[in-house]
PANU-236463 format. One line per field, with one value per residue: residue in one letter; y, z, x of N, C-alpha, C in turn; residue number from 1. Coordinates in nm, 3 decimals, decimal comma, always signed. Example, Ala and Ser with C-alpha at 12.3 -4.5 7.8 and 13.67 -1.06 7.14 Angstrom:
resn = (A/S)
n_c2 = (-0,569/-0,225)
n_c3 = (+0,780/+0,708)
n_c1 = (+1,319/+1,285)
ca_c2 = (-0,450/-0,106)
ca_c3 = (+0,780/+0,714)
ca_c1 = (+1,230/+1,367)
c_c2 = (-0,330/+0,003)
c_c3 = (+0,780/+0,787)
c_c1 = (+1,320/+1,290)
resi = (1/2)
! end
This chain:
resn = (X/X/X/X/X/X/X/X/X/X/X/X/X/X/X/X/X/X/X/X/X/X/X/X/X/X/X/X/X/X/X/X/X/X/X/X/X/X/X/X/X/X/X/X/X/X/X/X/X/X/X/X/X/X/X/X/X/X/X/X/X/X/X/X/X/X/X/X/X/X/X/X/X/X/X/X/X/X/X/X/X/X/X/X/X/X/X/X/X/X/X/X/X/X/X/X/X/X/X/X/X/X/X/X/X/X/X/X/X/X/X/X/X/X/X/X/X/X/X/X/X/X/X/X/X/X/X/X/X/X/X/X/X/X/X/X/X/X/X/X/X/X/X/X/X/X/X/X/X/X/X/X/X/X/X/X/X/X/X/X/X/X/X/X/X/X/X/X/X/X/X/X/X/X/X/X/X/X/X/X/X/X/X/X/X/X/X/X/X/X/X/X/X/X/X/X/X/X/X/X/X/X/X/X/X/X/X/X/X/X/X/X/X/X/X/X/X/X/X/X/X/X/X/X/X/X/X/X/X/X/X/X/X/X/X/X/X/X/X/X/X/X/X/X/X/X/X/X/X/X/X/X/X/X/X/X/X/X/X/X/X/X/X/X/X/X/X/X/X/X/X/X)
n_c2 = (+8,414/+8,364/+8,332/+8,373/+8,248/+8,031/+7,931/+7,850/+8,054/+8,097/+8,317/+8,466/+8,681/+8,844/+9,020/+9,291/+9,576/+9,499/+9,224/+9,207/+9,365/+9,207/+8,986/+9,092/+9,167/+8,922/+8,807/+8,936/+8,795/+8,579/+8,397/+8,153/+8,254/+8,232/+8,379/+8,413/+8,494/+8,660/+8,838/+8,834/+8,973/+9,314/+9,553/+9,810/+10,003/+9,924/+9,871/+9,625/+9,277/+8,917/+8,849/+9,082/+9,124/+8,889/+8,936/+9,147/+9,017/+8,838/+9,018/+9,118/+8,912/+8,675/+8,361/+8,308/+8,203/+8,258/+8,229/+8,213/+8,241/+8,171/+8,178/+8,081/+7,852/+7,527/+7,299/+7,424/+7,559/+7,345/+7,232/+7,438/+7,443/+7,191/+7,217/+7,412/+7,274/+7,075/+7,228/+7,368/+7,193/+7,183/+7,352/+7,625/+7,849/+8,000/+8,279/+8,427/+8,655/+8,752/+8,920/+9,038/+9,335/+9,529/+9,798/+9,825/+9,863/+9,642/+9,655/+9,757/+9,576/+9,356/+9,010/+8,877/+9,018/+8,975/+8,696/+8,693/+8,810/+8,628/+8,389/+8,448/+8,563/+8,425/+8,151/+8,117/+8,155/+7,935/+7,725/+7,757/+7,723/+7,460/+7,324/+7,376/+7,280/+6,995/+7,005/+7,203/+7,076/+6,915/+7,084/+7,269/+7,501/+7,592/+7,827/+7,985/+8,282/+8,513/+8,786/+8,947/+9,088/+9,135/+8,949/+9,103/+9,160/+9,390/+9,570/+9,796/+9,744/+9,583/+9,685/+9,896/+9,759/+9,476/+9,239/+9,241/+9,244/+8,995/+8,830/+8,899/+8,844/+8,576/+8,486/+8,537/+8,357/+8,122/+8,140/+8,132/+7,875/+7,691/+7,740/+7,624/+7,365/+7,270/+7,310/+7,122/+6,995/+7,185/+7,391/+7,726/+7,950/+8,251/+8,587/+8,907/+9,258/+9,598/+9,894/+10,146/+10,290/+10,153/+10,241/+10,131/+9,987/+9,931/+10,104/+10,343/+10,339/+10,308/+10,473/+10,736/+10,980/+10,907/+10,826/+10,996/+11,003/+10,760/+10,463/+10,316/+10,005/+9,870/+9,860/+9,657/+9,447/+9,433/+9,375/+9,129/+8,978/+8,979/+8,820/+8,576/+8,483/+8,395/+8,138/+7,875/+7,707/+7,853/+8,069/+8,117/+8,144/+8,414/+8,754/+8,977/+9,321/+9,548/+9,767/+9,710/+9,466/+9,544/+9,727/+9,554/+9,411/+9,588/+9,812/+10,153/+10,376/+10,459/+10,646/+10,631/+10,481/+10,630/+10,775/+11,047/+11,200/+11,299/+11,371/+11,345/+11,029/+10,787/+10,567/+10,220/+10,028/+9,817/+9,850/+10,039)
n_c3 = (+10,929/+10,858/+10,534/+10,267/+10,039/+9,774/+9,905/+9,913/+9,881/+9,943/+9,866/+9,936/+9,774/+9,640/+9,430/+9,455/+9,675/+10,018/+9,997/+9,749/+9,813/+10,010/+9,853/+9,674/+9,851/+9,954/+9,716/+9,661/+9,796/+9,640/+9,641/+9,574/+9,451/+9,493/+9,342/+9,434/+9,348/+9,260/+9,047/+8,721/+8,490/+8,385/+8,598/+8,582/+8,788/+8,981/+9,047/+8,924/+8,861/+8,877/+8,693/+8,637/+8,882/+8,898/+8,698/+8,816/+9,042/+8,925/+8,807/+9,032/+9,116/+9,201/+9,159/+8,987/+9,024/+8,891/+8,995/+8,923/+9,157/+9,355/+9,680/+9,801/+9,683/+9,745/+9,611/+9,421/+9,579/+9,698/+9,465/+9,383/+9,588/+9,550/+9,286/+9,331/+9,497/+9,318/+9,126/+9,258/+9,443/+9,703/+9,990/+10,181/+10,320/+10,406/+10,340/+10,460/+10,325/+10,175/+10,192/+10,273/+10,313/+10,492/+10,642/+10,801/+10,983/+11,157/+11,041/+10,798/+10,657/+10,413/+10,391/+10,191/+10,173/+10,429/+10,415/+10,217/+10,347/+10,557/+10,416/+10,266/+10,452/+10,725/+10,659/+10,423/+10,509/+10,680/+10,495/+10,313/+10,486/+10,572/+10,326/+10,262/+10,476/+10,475/+10,315/+10,435/+10,673/+10,601/+10,553/+10,615/+10,776/+10,852/+10,805/+10,883/+10,815/+10,904/+10,813/+11,042/+11,327/+11,678/+11,907/+12,071/+12,302/+12,359/+12,332/+12,168/+11,936/+11,802/+11,781/+11,572/+11,330/+11,324/+11,170/+11,006/+11,203/+11,328/+11,115/+11,075/+11,328/+11,327/+11,158/+11,323/+11,528/+11,397/+11,390/+11,666/+11,743/+11,560/+11,600/+11,849/+11,792/+11,599/+11,706/+11,815/+11,588/+11,474/+11,312/+11,256/+11,347/+11,307/+11,353/+11,190/+11,217/+11,128/+11,292/+11,212/+10,971/+10,642/+10,319/+10,103/+9,854/+9,985/+10,206/+10,067/+9,975/+10,206/+10,403/+10,288/+10,373/+10,523/+10,376/+10,326/+10,581/+10,633/+10,632/+10,396/+10,215/+10,234/+10,496/+10,622/+10,465/+10,520/+10,792/+10,785/+10,651/+10,844/+11,039/+10,903/+10,860/+11,100/+11,347/+11,320/+11,525/+11,750/+11,729/+11,748/+11,765/+11,805/+11,804/+11,614/+11,585/+11,331/+11,353/+11,597/+11,552/+11,367/+11,512/+11,700/+11,529/+11,480/+11,326/+11,309/+11,179/+11,110/+10,971/+10,704/+10,593/+10,583/+10,412/+10,405/+10,502/+10,828/+10,887/+11,062/+11,185/+11,129/+11,354/+11,309/+11,284/+11,553/+11,724/+11,999)
n_c1 = (+15,642/+15,299/+15,151/+14,910/+14,974/+14,918/+14,699/+14,347/+14,075/+13,746/+13,501/+13,198/+12,961/+13,147/+13,173/+13,183/+13,245/+13,312/+13,366/+13,500/+13,726/+13,850/+13,911/+14,102/+14,303/+14,388/+14,471/+14,709/+14,897/+14,929/+14,720/+14,458/+14,157/+13,814/+13,554/+13,253/+12,942/+12,631/+12,628/+12,701/+12,695/+12,733/+12,587/+12,341/+12,345/+12,525/+12,864/+13,097/+13,151/+13,157/+13,346/+13,492/+13,615/+13,762/+13,950/+14,089/+14,191/+14,373/+14,547/+14,662/+14,820/+14,705/+14,523/+14,220/+13,881/+13,591/+13,261/+12,928/+12,684/+12,405/+12,350/+12,128/+12,053/+12,081/+12,196/+12,352/+12,537/+12,673/+12,779/+12,947/+13,139/+13,246/+13,348/+13,541/+13,724/+13,801/+13,927/+14,136/+14,238/+14,145/+13,994/+14,078/+13,992/+13,685/+13,492/+13,220/+13,052/+12,838/+12,526/+12,198/+12,002/+11,764/+11,659/+11,413/+11,105/+10,875/+10,611/+10,670/+10,815/+10,791/+10,697/+10,829/+11,067/+11,165/+11,207/+11,405/+11,626/+11,663/+11,720/+11,948/+12,130/+12,138/+12,069/+12,215/+12,479/+12,502/+12,460/+12,676/+12,891/+12,846/+12,878/+13,144/+13,292/+13,368/+13,596/+13,749/+13,811/+14,018/+14,223/+14,529/+14,543/+14,267/+14,001/+13,691/+13,537/+13,303/+13,104/+12,963/+12,790/+12,893/+12,698/+12,424/+12,185/+12,044/+11,749/+11,750/+11,885/+11,718/+11,453/+11,426/+11,465/+11,385/+11,372/+11,602/+11,800/+11,759/+11,836/+12,108/+12,216/+12,168/+12,368/+12,583/+12,527/+12,586/+12,863/+12,919/+12,824/+12,946/+13,216/+13,269/+13,184/+13,367/+13,616/+13,797/+13,885/+14,038/+13,942/+13,911/+13,659/+13,521/+13,388/+13,369/+13,342/+13,273/+13,399/+13,320/+13,088/+13,111/+13,220/+13,021/+12,798/+12,557/+12,561/+12,556/+12,295/+12,128/+12,238/+12,310/+12,407/+12,619/+12,836/+13,062/+13,153/+13,257/+13,468/+13,699/+13,647/+13,887/+13,985/+13,846/+13,929/+14,206/+14,193/+14,061/+14,254/+14,458/+14,340/+14,297/+14,550/+14,635/+14,703/+14,486/+14,403/+14,432/+14,273/+13,970/+13,608/+13,570/+13,447/+13,541/+13,644/+13,714/+13,912/+14,030/+14,153/+14,347/+14,500/+14,608/+14,766/+14,962/+14,914/+14,909/+14,821/+14,520/+14,394/+14,444/+14,246/+14,017/+13,742/+13,711/+13,976/+14,062/+13,808/+13,487/+13,380/+13,123/+12,977/+12,918/+12,609/+12,490/+12,696/+12,832)
ca_c2 = (+8,472/+8,297/+8,406/+8,299/+8,200/+7,896/+7,894/+7,870/+8,138/+8,099/+8,439/+8,491/+8,823/+8,905/+9,098/+9,434/+9,611/+9,436/+9,095/+9,235/+9,413/+9,091/+8,905/+9,155/+9,162/+8,784/+8,781/+8,991/+8,690/+8,467/+8,300/+8,116/+8,324/+8,197/+8,493/+8,350/+8,600/+8,650/+8,931/+8,788/+9,075/+9,449/+9,607/+9,952/+10,092/+9,871/+9,834/+9,497/+9,146/+8,812/+8,846/+9,199/+9,100/+8,783/+9,001/+9,223/+8,919/+8,786/+9,129/+9,135/+8,798/+8,556/+8,281/+8,337/+8,117/+8,328/+8,137/+8,275/+8,158/+8,218/+8,092/+8,026/+7,725/+7,431/+7,216/+7,511/+7,584/+7,221/+7,218/+7,539/+7,396/+7,076/+7,269/+7,480/+7,171/+7,009/+7,323/+7,411/+7,087/+7,190/+7,484/+7,662/+7,958/+8,046/+8,410/+8,448/+8,799/+8,784/+8,959/+9,125/+9,431/+9,617/+9,860/+9,861/+9,812/+9,523/+9,678/+9,802/+9,470/+9,249/+8,878/+8,843/+9,077/+8,900/+8,568/+8,717/+8,831/+8,503/+8,285/+8,486/+8,590/+8,313/+8,021/+8,113/+8,133/+7,795/+7,636/+7,766/+7,661/+7,315/+7,271/+7,390/+7,216/+6,871/+7,039/+7,277/+6,980/+6,855/+7,190/+7,284/+7,611/+7,628/+7,937/+8,041/+8,418/+8,561/+8,929/+8,964/+9,164/+9,068/+8,941/+9,197/+9,149/+9,518/+9,591/+9,909/+9,692/+9,506/+9,761/+9,969/+9,671/+9,346/+9,132/+9,245/+9,205/+8,850/+8,768/+8,918/+8,770/+8,436/+8,461/+8,535/+8,231/+8,019/+8,152/+8,088/+7,730/+7,614/+7,755/+7,521/+7,233/+7,225/+7,353/+7,009/+6,962/+7,291/+7,489/+7,855/+8,010/+8,383/+8,693/+9,037/+9,366/+9,727/+9,994/+10,257/+10,253/+10,129/+10,299/+10,026/+10,017/+9,927/+10,229/+10,449/+10,332/+10,323/+10,584/+10,820/+11,089/+10,851/+10,787/+11,077/+10,978/+10,616/+10,415/+10,237/+9,860/+9,817/+9,834/+9,525/+9,351/+9,418/+9,306/+8,990/+8,915/+8,958/+8,706/+8,453/+8,436/+8,347/+7,994/+7,845/+7,637/+7,950/+8,187/+8,075/+8,186/+8,557/+8,854/+9,079/+9,454/+9,571/+9,852/+9,643/+9,366/+9,611/+9,781/+9,439/+9,371/+9,690/+9,922/+10,272/+10,480/+10,422/+10,757/+10,592/+10,414/+10,722/+10,835/+11,188/+11,208/+11,404/+11,396/+11,268/+10,897/+10,737/+10,432/+10,129/+9,976/+9,704/+9,888/+10,167)
ca_c3 = (+10,925/+10,765/+10,423/+10,201/+9,911/+9,740/+9,977/+9,837/+9,959/+9,884/+9,918/+9,883/+9,754/+9,618/+9,306/+9,485/+9,816/+10,112/+9,942/+9,647/+9,880/+10,071/+9,743/+9,621/+9,954/+9,957/+9,588/+9,662/+9,850/+9,547/+9,679/+9,477/+9,497/+9,432/+9,347/+9,428/+9,360/+9,161/+8,935/+8,615/+8,386/+8,441/+8,650/+8,547/+8,902/+9,073/+8,982/+8,954/+8,832/+8,914/+8,592/+8,654/+9,001/+8,862/+8,624/+8,915/+9,125/+8,849/+8,790/+9,160/+9,143/+9,245/+9,060/+9,010/+8,974/+8,905/+8,995/+8,946/+9,261/+9,445/+9,797/+9,847/+9,613/+9,812/+9,517/+9,357/+9,679/+9,707/+9,339/+9,382/+9,678/+9,482/+9,173/+9,390/+9,540/+9,198/+9,054/+9,333/+9,531/+9,838/+10,035/+10,306/+10,387/+10,360/+10,389/+10,444/+10,311/+10,112/+10,290/+10,228/+10,419/+10,484/+10,774/+10,810/+11,097/+11,137/+10,949/+10,669/+10,601/+10,352/+10,421/+10,085/+10,210/+10,547/+10,368/+10,145/+10,445/+10,629/+10,332/+10,227/+10,566/+10,817/+10,591/+10,328/+10,586/+10,725/+10,380/+10,261/+10,586/+10,565/+10,201/+10,258/+10,591/+10,446/+10,258/+10,539/+10,773/+10,548/+10,528/+10,715/+10,868/+10,799/+10,867/+10,836/+10,865/+10,870/+10,838/+11,126/+11,448/+11,809/+11,955/+12,178/+12,317/+12,390/+12,238/+12,076/+11,808/+11,740/+11,757/+11,446/+11,212/+11,389/+11,072/+10,967/+11,319/+11,341/+11,008/+11,099/+11,448/+11,288/+11,108/+11,442/+11,598/+11,326/+11,441/+11,806/+11,752/+11,481/+11,661/+11,952/+11,732/+11,521/+11,771/+11,831/+11,456/+11,434/+11,219/+11,318/+11,303/+11,369/+11,286/+11,180/+11,197/+11,127/+11,395/+11,147/+10,844/+10,533/+10,194/+10,012/+9,786/+10,084/+10,282/+9,976/+9,965/+10,334/+10,480/+10,192/+10,445/+10,595/+10,286/+10,350/+10,720/+10,639/+10,592/+10,274/+10,238/+10,257/+10,638/+10,650/+10,395/+10,596/+10,917/+10,750/+10,621/+10,971/+11,106/+10,825/+10,866/+11,236/+11,373/+11,334/+11,652/+11,858/+11,693/+11,712/+11,851/+11,833/+11,729/+11,596/+11,531/+11,236/+11,397/+11,708/+11,490/+11,303/+11,617/+11,755/+11,427/+11,473/+11,238/+11,390/+11,095/+11,061/+10,888/+10,563/+10,548/+10,585/+10,285/+10,423/+10,606/+10,926/+10,910/+11,166/+11,139/+11,183/+11,408/+11,243/+11,372/+11,641/+11,813/+12,068)
ca_c1 = (+15,507/+15,209/+15,091/+14,802/+15,025/+14,875/+14,576/+14,224/+13,984/+13,612/+13,439/+13,064/+12,933/+13,279/+13,178/+13,199/+13,248/+13,405/+13,408/+13,602/+13,847/+13,915/+13,965/+14,224/+14,409/+14,441/+14,537/+14,845/+14,984/+14,934/+14,618/+14,354/+14,038/+13,686/+13,464/+13,120/+12,842/+12,524/+12,644/+12,792/+12,691/+12,735/+12,460/+12,335/+12,365/+12,626/+12,990/+13,159/+13,095/+13,252/+13,452/+13,579/+13,697/+13,857/+14,059/+14,168/+14,263/+14,487/+14,640/+14,730/+14,907/+14,632/+14,451/+14,079/+13,774/+13,463/+13,147/+12,798/+12,625/+12,301/+12,372/+12,000/+12,034/+12,168/+12,272/+12,450/+12,642/+12,752/+12,852/+13,052/+13,245/+13,309/+13,426/+13,657/+13,820/+13,853/+14,012/+14,253/+14,287/+14,089/+13,948/+14,145/+13,923/+13,554/+13,451/+13,076/+13,036/+12,710/+12,426/+12,089/+11,970/+11,648/+11,649/+11,272/+11,032/+10,792/+10,500/+10,723/+10,900/+10,711/+10,751/+10,923/+11,196/+11,208/+11,260/+11,531/+11,733/+11,687/+11,778/+12,084/+12,218/+12,154/+12,069/+12,326/+12,602/+12,499/+12,475/+12,812/+12,979/+12,825/+12,932/+13,290/+13,357/+13,440/+13,726/+13,823/+13,860/+14,141/+14,320/+14,636/+14,511/+14,136/+13,927/+13,564/+13,523/+13,169/+13,088/+12,844/+12,824/+12,890/+12,559/+12,390/+12,040/+11,982/+11,637/+11,770/+11,934/+11,610/+11,330/+11,412/+11,474/+11,395/+11,396/+11,744/+11,880/+11,749/+11,913/+12,252/+12,253/+12,170/+12,504/+12,669/+12,502/+12,664/+13,000/+12,923/+12,807/+13,044/+13,348/+13,281/+13,164/+13,483/+13,740/+13,890/+13,941/+14,128/+13,883/+13,880/+13,532/+13,516/+13,314/+13,436/+13,245/+13,344/+13,368/+13,250/+13,026/+13,206/+13,169/+12,976/+12,671/+12,449/+12,566/+12,512/+12,149/+12,059/+12,298/+12,385/+12,474/+12,734/+12,945/+13,181/+13,195/+13,285/+13,600/+13,702/+13,644/+14,022/+14,011/+13,792/+14,014/+14,330/+14,161/+14,034/+14,384/+14,528/+14,276/+14,312/+14,690/+14,663/+14,691/+14,343/+14,377/+14,443/+14,195/+13,835/+13,499/+13,583/+13,371/+13,642/+13,615/+13,824/+14,023/+14,098/+14,240/+14,461/+14,588/+14,682/+14,864/+15,065/+14,877/+14,882/+14,761/+14,387/+14,348/+14,460/+14,124/+13,904/+13,699/+13,744/+14,079/+14,044/+13,665/+13,417/+13,340/+12,997/+12,984/+12,825/+12,505/+12,521/+12,807/+12,813)
c_c2 = (+8,399/+8,390/+8,319/+8,248/+8,055/+7,849/+7,924/+7,936/+8,148/+8,216/+8,459/+8,643/+8,903/+8,990/+9,247/+9,454/+9,540/+9,302/+9,110/+9,277/+9,299/+9,004/+8,962/+9,153/+9,023/+8,751/+8,830/+8,894/+8,576/+8,357/+8,266/+8,173/+8,278/+8,316/+8,439/+8,458/+8,587/+8,730/+8,883/+8,888/+9,212/+9,496/+9,757/+10,048/+10,048/+9,830/+9,691/+9,375/+9,042/+8,811/+8,965/+9,181/+8,990/+8,843/+9,080/+9,130/+8,871/+8,895/+9,153/+9,014/+8,674/+8,476/+8,294/+8,230/+8,192/+8,229/+8,217/+8,185/+8,234/+8,126/+8,042/+7,889/+7,621/+7,352/+7,298/+7,541/+7,462/+7,202/+7,317/+7,497/+7,280/+7,123/+7,340/+7,379/+7,099/+7,098/+7,349/+7,307/+7,091/+7,328/+7,511/+7,763/+7,980/+8,181/+8,428/+8,598/+8,838/+8,814/+9,047/+9,213/+9,503/+9,673/+9,916/+9,797/+9,697/+9,545/+9,720/+9,698/+9,360/+9,114/+8,831/+8,897/+9,008/+8,769/+8,586/+8,732/+8,703/+8,401/+8,319/+8,494/+8,465/+8,180/+8,008/+8,089/+7,987/+7,701/+7,638/+7,702/+7,509/+7,255/+7,275/+7,312/+7,082/+6,895/+7,115/+7,182/+6,909/+6,956/+7,205/+7,390/+7,669/+7,738/+7,955/+8,180/+8,474/+8,708/+8,953/+9,023/+9,079/+9,063/+9,035/+9,201/+9,279/+9,545/+9,704/+9,863/+9,610/+9,593/+9,829/+9,879/+9,526/+9,234/+9,126/+9,199/+9,054/+8,780/+8,782/+8,842/+8,619/+8,396/+8,450/+8,407/+8,114/+8,021/+8,093/+7,935/+7,651/+7,626/+7,647/+7,382/+7,180/+7,267/+7,240/+6,969/+7,075/+7,390/+7,616/+7,909/+8,141/+8,477/+8,821/+9,143/+9,500/+9,819/+10,110/+10,205/+10,241/+10,178/+10,189/+10,069/+10,020/+10,055/+10,346/+10,454/+10,369/+10,439/+10,678/+10,933/+11,041/+10,819/+10,864/+11,060/+10,830/+10,588/+10,332/+10,088/+9,799/+9,786/+9,696/+9,417/+9,326/+9,347/+9,158/+8,915/+8,885/+8,838/+8,576/+8,400/+8,395/+8,194/+7,961/+7,779/+7,734/+8,072/+8,145/+8,123/+8,334/+8,641/+8,977/+9,210/+9,497/+9,652/+9,789/+9,537/+9,431/+9,671/+9,670/+9,392/+9,477/+9,806/+10,042/+10,382/+10,432/+10,531/+10,723/+10,529/+10,508/+10,771/+10,984/+11,200/+11,327/+11,432/+11,311/+11,137/+10,855/+10,593/+10,343/+10,080/+9,849/+9,731/+10,019/+10,163)
c_c3 = (+10,821/+10,653/+10,366/+10,064/+9,887/+9,812/+9,891/+9,925/+9,884/+9,947/+9,854/+9,871/+9,721/+9,491/+9,329/+9,635/+9,899/+10,059/+9,838/+9,714/+9,947/+9,964/+9,694/+9,723/+9,960/+9,828/+9,587/+9,722/+9,751/+9,583/+9,561/+9,530/+9,420/+9,453/+9,325/+9,453/+9,248/+9,034/+8,835/+8,498/+8,450/+8,479/+8,621/+8,662/+8,996/+8,996/+9,017/+8,915/+8,877/+8,818/+8,605/+8,777/+8,974/+8,788/+8,719/+9,002/+9,052/+8,823/+8,917/+9,201/+9,193/+9,128/+9,091/+8,951/+8,995/+8,894/+9,019/+9,042/+9,339/+9,566/+9,859/+9,785/+9,666/+9,716/+9,449/+9,452/+9,689/+9,581/+9,332/+9,472/+9,612/+9,366/+9,220/+9,427/+9,421/+9,124/+9,127/+9,432/+9,673/+9,865/+10,170/+10,388/+10,322/+10,422/+10,356/+10,445/+10,256/+10,217/+10,224/+10,344/+10,388/+10,624/+10,794/+10,932/+11,058/+11,032/+10,810/+10,603/+10,544/+10,382/+10,313/+10,117/+10,334/+10,504/+10,296/+10,242/+10,520/+10,543/+10,286/+10,349/+10,652/+10,743/+10,493/+10,395/+10,632/+10,608/+10,325/+10,357/+10,579/+10,440/+10,197/+10,368/+10,559/+10,388/+10,358/+10,642/+10,729/+10,530/+10,644/+10,819/+10,830/+10,879/+10,801/+10,899/+10,813/+10,905/+10,909/+11,259/+11,574/+11,859/+12,074/+12,188/+12,363/+12,287/+12,138/+11,941/+11,735/+11,695/+11,621/+11,322/+11,259/+11,290/+11,031/+11,082/+11,340/+11,239/+11,029/+11,222/+11,422/+11,234/+11,226/+11,524/+11,530/+11,374/+11,581/+11,816/+11,681/+11,537/+11,767/+11,890/+11,666/+11,581/+11,779/+11,700/+11,400/+11,332/+11,297/+11,261/+11,379/+11,290/+11,287/+11,149/+11,204/+11,241/+11,336/+11,025/+10,738/+10,403/+10,093/+9,947/+9,886/+10,166/+10,195/+9,966/+10,097/+10,420/+10,388/+10,261/+10,515/+10,506/+10,316/+10,492/+10,741/+10,612/+10,466/+10,307/+10,270/+10,404/+10,677/+10,584/+10,472/+10,728/+10,891/+10,723/+10,750/+11,047/+11,034/+10,822/+11,008/+11,241/+11,402/+11,467/+11,772/+11,837/+11,653/+11,813/+11,886/+11,747/+11,718/+11,544/+11,450/+11,293/+11,514/+11,656/+11,434/+11,406/+11,679/+11,659/+11,406/+11,379/+11,324/+11,310/+11,038/+10,970/+10,739/+10,505/+10,535/+10,444/+10,288/+10,535/+10,698/+10,961/+11,021/+11,107/+11,204/+11,232/+11,340/+11,341/+11,442/+11,733/+11,882/+12,168)
c_c1 = (+15,423/+15,166/+14,980/+14,846/+14,983/+14,750/+14,454/+14,119/+13,851/+13,536/+13,302/+13,042/+13,058/+13,287/+13,194/+13,219/+13,353/+13,454/+13,517/+13,734/+13,922/+13,980/+14,097/+14,337/+14,470/+14,516/+14,681/+14,945/+15,004/+14,835/+14,528/+14,222/+13,915/+13,593/+13,323/+13,014/+12,741/+12,552/+12,749/+12,797/+12,679/+12,596/+12,457/+12,367/+12,477/+12,751/+13,028/+13,080/+13,196/+13,370/+13,546/+13,669/+13,799/+13,977/+14,149/+14,251/+14,388/+14,591/+14,721/+14,814/+14,839/+14,579/+14,302/+13,989/+13,642/+13,347/+13,019/+12,722/+12,519/+12,305/+12,242/+11,974/+12,132/+12,256/+12,382/+12,567/+12,733/+12,836/+12,968/+13,169/+13,321/+13,398/+13,552/+13,764/+13,881/+13,952/+14,143/+14,305/+14,236/+14,033/+14,013/+14,067/+13,786/+13,526/+13,303/+13,048/+12,898/+12,604/+12,321/+12,048/+11,840/+11,625/+11,509/+11,208/+10,940/+10,683/+10,546/+10,813/+10,811/+10,776/+10,849/+11,062/+11,253/+11,273/+11,393/+11,646/+11,766/+11,761/+11,920/+12,175/+12,240/+12,166/+12,185/+12,460/+12,612/+12,527/+12,617/+12,913/+12,968/+12,890/+13,085/+13,361/+13,426/+13,580/+13,812/+13,883/+13,988/+14,253/+14,418/+14,601/+14,374/+14,065/+13,791/+13,555/+13,390/+13,157/+12,955/+12,885/+12,830/+12,745/+12,537/+12,238/+11,973/+11,872/+11,659/+11,824/+11,829/+11,493/+11,322/+11,406/+11,490/+11,426/+11,543/+11,832/+11,877/+11,838/+12,064/+12,298/+12,250/+12,307/+12,601/+12,651/+12,574/+12,808/+13,010/+12,918/+12,914/+13,185/+13,370/+13,273/+13,291/+13,617/+13,842/+13,955/+14,027/+14,073/+13,850/+13,750/+13,516/+13,425/+13,396/+13,331/+13,319/+13,303/+13,287/+13,175/+13,136/+13,142/+13,140/+12,845/+12,556/+12,445/+12,519/+12,360/+12,082/+12,111/+12,375/+12,461/+12,600/+12,853/+13,073/+13,234/+13,226/+13,432/+13,588/+13,697/+13,780/+14,049/+13,960/+13,878/+14,144/+14,307/+14,134/+14,165/+14,460/+14,471/+14,308/+14,454/+14,730/+14,649/+14,545/+14,310/+14,380/+14,353/+14,055/+13,732/+13,502/+13,488/+13,460/+13,583/+13,737/+13,940/+14,099/+14,196/+14,366/+14,556/+14,672/+14,790/+14,972/+15,035/+14,838/+14,812/+14,628/+14,329/+14,354/+14,333/+14,005/+13,870/+13,732/+13,847/+14,056/+13,900/+13,609/+13,370/+13,208/+13,017/+12,880/+12,719/+12,553/+12,639/+12,774/+12,699)
resi = (1/2/3/4/5/6/7/8/9/10/11/12/13/14/15/16/17/18/19/20/21/22/23/24/25/26/27/28/29/30/31/32/33/34/35/36/37/38/39/40/41/42/43/44/45/46/47/48/49/50/51/52/53/54/55/56/57/58/59/60/61/62/63/64/65/66/67/68/69/70/71/72/73/74/75/76/77/78/79/80/81/82/83/84/85/86/87/88/89/90/91/92/93/94/95/96/97/98/99/100/101/102/103/104/105/106/107/108/109/110/111/112/113/114/115/116/117/118/119/120/121/122/123/124/125/126/127/128/129/130/131/132/133/134/135/136/137/138/139/140/141/142/143/144/145/146/147/148/149/150/151/152/153/154/155/156/157/158/159/160/161/162/163/164/165/166/167/168/169/170/171/172/173/174/175/176/177/178/179/180/181/182/183/184/185/186/187/188/189/190/191/192/193/194/195/196/197/198/199/200/201/202/203/204/205/206/207/208/209/210/211/212/213/214/215/216/217/218/219/220/221/222/223/224/225/226/227/228/229/230/231/232/233/234/235/236/237/238/239/240/241/242/243/244/245/246/247/248/249/250/251/252/253/254/255/256/257/258/259/260/261/262/263/264/265/266/267/268/269/270/271/272)
! end
């Protein structure tokens, strides 16, 4: 069975939430974890920094490289990929987790917010993939995993928050195109999305009523791990759903991930 021992995992937005959970799951295998995020100092309202997660990664048996990174800065992204390869000898996995959200309609979305979502979500995913690919192409079992939904052109997913949908589907388009582009070279490019809302800071802000009806970030971390340990040449171009991945991996107890065991779960947006 494949493990991530000794593999180098570059994770954007890894200072909290799902990114942190993926970092800690991979660390338990003895992986090298790059915690690439903007938060280097404690935030008054948000838990976690690149340094606090680095300490957790090392406590769990991994090696950590905390990098303060704004993925909107091209030169900084390229430098981070280069520093990762210099530190650990290469890059085996990129997890495009960083994302900005604003569930607002057209008239309620300032262009500054529109640009933020586009530059972090779509452009950031593209930039990080582009910067890491030269190293991934040299890896034994290379993966790019992007946290974005399966594309669906039903207008109901656009009308309430068209700017956010464009930005998230842009990430999914990166998966669709790059999976085909790099299939012959053996680079797996996939997306992962949750069936239910996940108890993260974003959900606390935009769906506070959903926190108790959500699952913990661990479900996404376990699903990501199951994908990243597959053969990259046989696992590409997929839009995975977390619980489906885990069921295929033999996990039968999904109740362990519920914030409120036995409670009703809220389906995440872009599904259903």
